[in-house]
ZADRENNU-364853 format. One record per residue (C-alpha): x negated, z, y; residue in three letters; residue number from 1. Coordinates in steps of 0.25 Angstrom, whole numbers. Example, Ala and Ser with C-alpha at 12.3 -4.5 7.8 and 13.67 -1.06 7.14 Angstrom:
<rs>
-49 31 -18 Ala 1
-55 29 -4 Ser 2
</rs>
This chain:
<rs>
0 0 0 Unk 1
-5 -3 14 Unk 2
0 1 27 Unk 3
6 -9 37 Unk 4
-3 -11 49 Unk 5
7 -8 60 Unk 6
21 -3 61 Unk 7
27 -17 64 Unk 8
24 -22 50 Unk 9
36 -22 41 Unk 10
41 -29 28 Unk 11
43 -44 31 Unk 12
55 -43 21 Unk 13
61 -29 23 Unk 14
69 -29 10 Unk 15
56 -27 3 Unk 16
52 -15 12 Unk 17
57 0 14 Unk 18
55 6 28 Unk 19
53 21 32 Unk 20
50 28 19 Unk 21
47 43 22 Unk 22
36 50 14 Unk 23
33 65 13 Unk 24
24 67 2 Unk 25
15 79 -2 Unk 26
3 79 -12 Unk 27
-10 87 -14 Unk 28
-16 80 -2 Unk 29
-12 71 10 Unk 30
-18 58 4 Unk 31
-11 60 -10 Unk 32
2 63 -2 Unk 33
1 50 6 Unk 34
-2 42 -7 Unk 35
9 48 -15 Unk 36
19 48 -4 Unk 37
17 33 0 Unk 38
18 29 -15 Unk 39
31 36 -17 Unk 40
36 30 -4 Unk 41
32 16 -8 Unk 42
39 18 -22 Unk 43
51 22 -14 Unk 44
51 10 -5 Unk 45
48 0 -17 Unk 46
60 6 -25 Unk 47
69 4 -12 Unk 48
65 -11 -11 Unk 49
67 -13 -26 Unk 50
81 -6 -26 Unk 51
84 -15 -14 Unk 52
80 -28 -21 Unk 53
85 -25 -35 Unk 54
96 -15 -34 Unk 55
96 -10 -48 Unk 56
87 2 -51 Unk 57
84 -3 -66 Unk 58
78 -16 -60 Unk 59
70 -9 -50 Unk 60
64 1 -60 Unk 61
61 -10 -70 Unk 62
53 -17 -59 Unk 63
46 -5 -55 Unk 64
41 -3 -69 Unk 65
33 -16 -68 Unk 66
29 -16 -54 Unk 67
22 -6 -44 Unk 68
26 -6 -29 Unk 69
11 -9 -25 Unk 70
13 -23 -30 Unk 71
23 -26 -19 Unk 72
19 -17 -7 Unk 73
17 -25 5 Unk 74
14 -14 15 Unk 75
17 0 19 Unk 76
20 4 34 Unk 77
17 18 37 Unk 78
27 22 48 Unk 79
21 36 50 Unk 80
14 46 41 Unk 81
8 60 41 Unk 82
-3 65 32 Unk 83
-2 80 30 Unk 84
-10 89 20 Unk 85
-4 86 6 Unk 86
8 78 13 Unk 87
11 64 18 Unk 88
23 60 27 Unk 89
25 46 31 Unk 90
35 35 33 Unk 91
32 21 28 Unk 92
38 7 26 Unk 93
35 -1 14 Unk 94
35 -16 12 Unk 95
34 -23 -1 Unk 96
30 -38 -3 Unk 97
43 -46 -5 Unk 98
36 -58 -12 Unk 99
29 -50 -22 Unk 100
41 -41 -25 Unk 101
50 -54 -27 Unk 102
40 -60 -36 Unk 103
40 -47 -45 Unk 104
55 -46 -45 Unk 105
56 -61 -50 Unk 106
46 -58 -61 Unk 107
54 -46 -65 Unk 108
66 -55 -66 Unk 109
73 -46 -56 Unk 110
84 -51 -46 Unk 111
84 -45 -32 Unk 112
90 -45 -19 Unk 113
82 -44 -6 Unk 114
91 -50 5 Unk 115
95 -40 16 Unk 116
110 -41 19 Unk 117
115 -43 33 Unk 118
119 -30 41 Unk 119
131 -23 36 Unk 120
138 -13 44 Unk 121
143 0 37 Unk 122
155 6 44 Unk 123
158 19 37 Unk 124
172 25 41 Unk 125
177 39 36 Unk 126
193 40 36 Unk 127
195 55 36 Unk 128
208 62 36 Unk 129
205 65 51 Unk 130
202 50 54 Unk 131
192 39 53 Unk 132
177 41 56 Unk 133
166 30 58 Unk 134
156 36 67 Unk 135
154 51 63 Unk 136
141 52 56 Unk 137
144 66 52 Unk 138
155 60 43 Unk 139
149 60 29 Unk 140
154 46 26 Unk 141
149 40 39 Unk 142
136 48 39 Unk 143
133 44 25 Unk 144
134 29 28 Unk 145
125 30 40 Unk 146
115 37 32 Unk 147
116 27 21 Unk 148
114 15 30 Unk 149
102 21 37 Unk 150
95 23 23 Unk 151
100 10 16 Unk 152
89 1 10 Unk 153
97 -9 3 Unk 154
98 -24 5 Unk 155
112 -22 12 Unk 156
109 -20 27 Unk 157
119 -9 31 Unk 158
121 -5 45 Unk 159
129 6 52 Unk 160
133 9 66 Unk 161
128 22 72 Unk 162
139 30 79 Unk 163
141 29 94 Unk 164
152 32 104 Unk 165
153 17 107 Unk 166
154 13 92 Unk 167
164 24 89 Unk 168
173 20 100 Unk 169
172 5 97 Unk 170
173 6 82 Unk 171
183 17 79 Unk 172
183 22 65 Unk 173
198 19 63 Unk 174
196 4 66 Unk 175
184 4 57 Unk 176
191 11 46 Unk 177
202 0 47 Unk 178
192 -11 46 Unk 179
196 -17 59 Unk 180
189 -30 59 Unk 181
186 -30 74 Unk 182
179 -16 73 Unk 183
171 -20 61 Unk 184
167 -32 68 Unk 185
163 -24 80 Unk 186
155 -14 71 Unk 187
148 -26 64 Unk 188
143 -31 78 Unk 189
138 -18 82 Unk 190
130 -17 70 Unk 191
126 -31 70 Unk 192
131 -32 55 Unk 193
136 -44 47 Unk 194
146 -35 39 Unk 195
153 -22 39 Unk 196
154 -12 28 Unk 197
166 -3 31 Unk 198
165 10 22 Unk 199
177 19 23 Unk 200
179 33 17 Unk 201
193 38 17 Unk 202
196 53 16 Unk 203
208 59 10 Unk 204
214 72 4 Unk 205
221 74 -9 Unk 206
227 88 -7 Unk 207
214 96 -4 Unk 208
205 85 -11 Unk 209
197 77 -1 Unk 210
196 62 -5 Unk 211
188 50 0 Unk 212
188 35 -3 Unk 213
179 25 1 Unk 214
179 10 4 Unk 215
169 -1 9 Unk 216
173 -15 14 Unk 217
164 -26 19 Unk 218
167 -34 32 Unk 219
160 -45 39 Unk 220
154 -44 53 Unk 221
168 -48 59 Unk 222
175 -37 52 Unk 223
182 -46 41 Unk 224
183 -40 27 Unk 225
174 -45 17 Unk 226
175 -36 4 Unk 227
177 -23 -2 Unk 228
164 -16 -5 Unk 229
168 -2 -11 Unk 230
180 6 -13 Unk 231
181 20 -19 Unk 232
194 28 -21 Unk 233
196 43 -17 Unk 234
185 53 -21 Unk 235
188 67 -21 Unk 236
178 75 -12 Unk 237
172 87 -19 Unk 238
168 100 -11 Unk 239
155 102 -19 Unk 240
143 95 -14 Unk 241
138 85 -24 Unk 242
151 84 -31 Unk 243
160 73 -25 Unk 244
157 79 -11 Unk 245
159 69 1 Unk 246
144 66 3 Unk 247
142 63 -12 Unk 248
154 54 -12 Unk 249
151 47 1 Unk 250
137 44 -4 Unk 251
141 39 -17 Unk 252
151 29 -10 Unk 253
141 24 0 Unk 254
131 21 -11 Unk 255
142 13 -19 Unk 256
145 5 -6 Unk 257
131 2 -3 Unk 258
128 -2 -17 Unk 259
140 -11 -18 Unk 260
135 -18 -5 Unk 261
120 -19 -10 Unk 262
124 -24 -24 Unk 263
133 -35 -18 Unk 264
122 -40 -8 Unk 265
111 -38 -19 Unk 266
119 -47 -29 Unk 267
122 -58 -19 Unk 268
107 -59 -15 Unk 269
100 -58 -29 Unk 270
87 -65 -30 Unk 271
77 -68 -41 Unk 272
87 -77 -49 Unk 273
78 -83 -60 Unk 274
87 -96 -59 Unk 275
85 -101 -45 Unk 276
95 -110 -38 Unk 277
93 -121 -28 Unk 278
100 -124 -15 Unk 279
99 -136 -6 Unk 280
102 -133 9 Unk 281
103 -141 21 Unk 282
96 -135 33 Unk 283
101 -141 47 Unk 284
90 -142 57 Unk 285
91 -142 72 Unk 286
77 -139 77 Unk 287
63 -137 70 Unk 288
64 -122 73 Unk 289
78 -122 66 Unk 290
72 -128 54 Unk 291
60 -118 54 Unk 292
69 -106 55 Unk 293
78 -111 43 Unk 294
66 -113 35 Unk 295
60 -100 38 Unk 296
73 -93 34 Unk 297
74 -100 21 Unk 298
60 -97 18 Unk 299
63 -82 21 Unk 300
75 -81 11 Unk 301
70 -75 -2 Unk 302
81 -81 -11 Unk 303
75 -94 -8 Unk 304
64 -96 -18 Unk 305
60 -110 -14 Unk 306
63 -120 -3 Unk 307
62 -135 -3 Unk 308
64 -144 9 Unk 309
70 -158 5 Unk 310
73 -164 18 Unk 311
70 -160 32 Unk 312
73 -168 45 Unk 313
77 -165 59 Unk 314
91 -161 56 Unk 315
91 -154 42 Unk 316
83 -150 30 Unk 317
87 -150 16 Unk 318
81 -138 9 Unk 319
82 -134 -6 Unk 320
81 -119 -9 Unk 321
78 -112 -22 Unk 322
85 -99 -23 Unk 323
82 -87 -31 Unk 324
96 -81 -29 Unk 325
110 -85 -26 Unk 326
114 -94 -14 Unk 327
122 -81 -9 Unk 328
108 -74 -7 Unk 329
103 -86 1 Unk 330
116 -86 9 Unk 331
114 -71 12 Unk 332
100 -73 16 Unk 333
103 -85 25 Unk 334
114 -76 32 Unk 335
103 -66 36 Unk 336
97 -78 44 Unk 337
111 -82 50 Unk 338
111 -94 41 Unk 339
121 -99 30 Unk 340
123 -110 20 Unk 341
135 -119 23 Unk 342
140 -130 13 Unk 343
140 -144 19 Unk 344
150 -155 14 Unk 345
139 -161 5 Unk 346
138 -148 -2 Unk 347
124 -145 4 Unk 348
122 -131 10 Unk 349
118 -131 24 Unk 350
110 -120 31 Unk 351
117 -116 44 Unk 352
117 -104 54 Unk 353
128 -95 50 Unk 354
141 -95 57 Unk 355
142 -85 68 Unk 356
127 -84 70 Unk 357
</rs>
């Protein structure tokens, strides 16, 4: 492992890195504490990257049995550190080499996903017996979602709006709870998000038994309904900590909702398919800079294994793409760059700027 030369150095492909890992390690002496602490932190970072790419613990563990993280380490950036007698305290960023890791995953016949999703705004609402809440961080449901989003390290890019007086007045909890299209769209604009995940917990009572049910629905950036993500019927809230107490149930539901989102995105963007497919695309050209930009974008998309240019003139290019994943993975990757594939009358896909951008 080598330290980055300066603080500006970061992963070229952030999905293959983990930032801000905290170390607090003790040993017989300061040097041993530093060595042990950095190794444990590197192992934690590498496991985080593999979990992000592979999703399944069994595939991650099988890969770790045959490979050591030192094979893939690109650099370690030390944010801050403090060497004390028999103790090392530090914060570090880790970056792993994307090309070497991809090659190893292919050789292991593993399929993985590495595309970061467009930003998705999480809007948590608590419908209590005393009214709706959306901005009170002391509420366990709302506070837990803020904590989860701040620590999430998956491929799905969750965002959440911090409470302010302006936002609380503009986006009333009652309107958000009702999935009002106008208010969901306004929230998406404030967060600069392309989709909205509305997560609602409803409180109720059966005699003296406290109950809560949870649902999660996905909306586009205009506040239009897309799909149901999660729904769980009423759960009884116990009074003994650790036995169906509110915090335990909330955390369980948040994990289930996040896993559902992560698994759906992961499955739609799988790479490493042993049977590659080919796609021929028409790329319109207006200027030389336009063509250079499109070419750079296509070369940066990991699901494109090889690219061949069949025709190039002042108006367009015909490009053949060899894919190591489904076309949906290519479409999702293009969307990140505000591009899309549109079918022409002759059946040839054309690469265009996405509508609305």
